[in-house]
C-alpha positions, 0 to 999 in steps of 0.5 A: 211701872216700878221704881228702879232698884236702890231708889226710893219713893218718899210718901207723906204720912201716913205711909202706904203699906210696905213703904218705909220712906217718909217725906215728913221724916226726911223734912224733919231730918233736913230741918235739924241739919239746917238749923244746927249748921246755921247755929255753928255759923255755916252757910248753905251752898249747892252744886250741880248733880252732874259733874265731869267724870275726871273730877272723880277719876283724878281724885280716886283713880279709874277704879271708881268708875265701876261705882258711878252712874257715868255716861258720855253726854250729847256734847261728847263729854264724859260725865257722872252723877255725883257720888259725893259732894267733897270734890264739888265743894273743893272745886267751888272753893278753889274757883271763888275762895278770894270772894270769902273771908277765911275760914270758909264754913259751908254746908249742903245736903245733896242727893248722891248716887252710886252704882252698887248692889243695894243692901241694908243701910246702903242704896243707889241714892241717898241724901247727905249732910256735908259740912266743910271748913276751909282755910284753917289748919289748927286742930281747933277746926277739927274739934269744931267740925266734930262738935258740929257732928255731935250736935247734929245728932243730939238735935235729933234726940240721940244721946251719948248712950246712943252714939260715939264718935271714933277719932283716929289720925292718918298722920299717926298711921303714917308715922307708924308705917314710916317707923317700920320702913314702909315705902311712902309711895305705898302708904295708901295701899297700907291704909286700905288694908287697915281700913278693911281689917275688921271685914277681911279674914285675918290670914288675908290681911296678914299676907297683904301687910307682910308684902308691905313690910308690916306684921298683922300683930303689930297693927292689931296692937297699935289699934288695941292701944289707941294711945292719942297722938298729940294732934288727937289730944288737942281735939279731945281737950277742946271737946272736953272743955265744951262738955262733949267728952262723953261723945268721943273715943280714940280708935285707930281702927278707923282710918277711912278708905278715901285717898284724899284724907291727910290728918285726923279722921273720924266716924260716928257709930251707934253704941249698940253696933246694929248699924253701919257708920252713921257719918264719917269725915276728916281732914283733906288738906291737899284736895283743893290744891289737887282740884285747882291743879296747884293754883289754890292751896287751902287746908280743909276738913269736913264730914258727911252724914247720910239719911238712910242709916240715920233714919233707920237709927231714929226709928229703932230708938223711937225718936221719930216724931208724930207727923199728924196734924199738919192742918191746923184749921178746917173751914166748914161750909155747910151753907153753899150761899156762904161759900164766897165768904168762906173762901175769903176767910180761908184766904185770910187765915192762910195769909196769916200763916195758918194751914187751912183745909176746906171742902172743894165741893158741896159736902154734908156737914157731918162728913166735913166735921169727920174729915176735920177730926181725921186731919187732926185739926185744932179748930173748925171755923164756920161762917154764919149770917145773922137775920140782919145780914151781918157775917160772923165766924163760929170758932170751935176748939176741937180739943176742949169743944168750946165755941165762940162767935167773933166778927169776921174782921176779928178772926185772925186775932181770935185764932192768935189768942187761942194758939 
C-alpha cells in the first residue's frame, strides 16, 4: 500500500533511503515558528480542518472548487478540507472579536490541502505558519507583520544574503489603473494579469491588458521604476529604524493573486532565485466584513509561510541541524537481579526531565554499550550492589570516559552537575 500522490510521510532521523521528509526537521521549524511569534506577542489558535465550502466560494468564486478536496458530507452539507487558514481565522475573529482587546495578534500552523498537480515546492498538503493581526489600520501594523516574517526566517539561520521581502501595494496599482481610465469593476481582473506577467508570454499579457485599456509597456515601466508610494515609505522607514532595512525592497511586480487583498502586499524570495516564494501576505481589510455578512468591520493583515519550500531552502543552505542524540542517558542492565532497581532509576531520571533508554529484555553488556554509542548518549548509568547489600550507581561520561560512583539517591544531583 503506497501513500497518495502529493502527500508525505514524516520519518524520524536517520531517514530511510529516498524519504526526504524529516519529522525532526518539521518539529525544528515548528519550534522556531512558535518561539518567534510568541516574542512578538502573538497568541496561538487553531480551527477545524473541514469547513463549509461556501466559506471559500464566497471569497474566491466558484472557480476555486477545482483546487479543493471538497465533497457532500452525510448531513448533505457541501464541505471542503481547508486550502488556506485566512478565511477560518476571519470567521473566528468575526464571531468572537468582542472578547479580545485590539489589536488581536494570532498565529497558527495548520495542515492545508489543495487538489492540484504535485510539483517541486508545491504538494497537495503542507503545513503553514499563519500570522494575522486584526483591528489596526496604521501602516505600523504592516511593518510589524513584515518584521515578524523577517525574524521567523532569521531564527532558522537565514540572513539578508539568503532572502529578501519584496513589498508592493494594491492601492498603488489601484491608483495606476484608475489613472488610465480603468473600470473599477474589472480591477481584480487587471491584478490577475499583472500577477502572472512574469510567467505569461508577453503577447498574451499585452492582449489582456489592451482589453482593459492599459498598455504592457506602461505596466512594465511602473514595475521597473517601483517608486515607493507613501504607504510603502512608512513601512520602509519603520523597518529601517529596527535595523531591518537590508531585508526588504520595493517591487511592484508583486501583487498577490488572491482577491481579498486591499493594501500593502509582500512576498519573501530567496536571493538566488532557485525556489518559488517562501512566504506571502498582505492587508485584507474587507474580509472580516465579508465573512460576517457586514456585522463586523475590522482591518486585518497577515502572512502565510509553508514548510515545503522552507525545508528545501534550509537544506540547500546547509542550515538543517543534526538531530542525533535525542537520548541523553542509557541505563545498562548487566545483572538481571538488579532490573527492578534499574527500572526505578530509569523512572526517576525520566521524571527529572532527561531522555533515557534501556534494554527491555536481557541483553549482553557489550551490545547495550554499543547501542548507547549508536544513540549518541552522553552518559551511561549502571546500578551496582556492594558486598554489604547497598545499591549505588556508576555514571560514565561517554565523551571523556570518566566514571564516578554515587549513592542511588544522589544520581539526579550528579547528572545535573555534569550537564
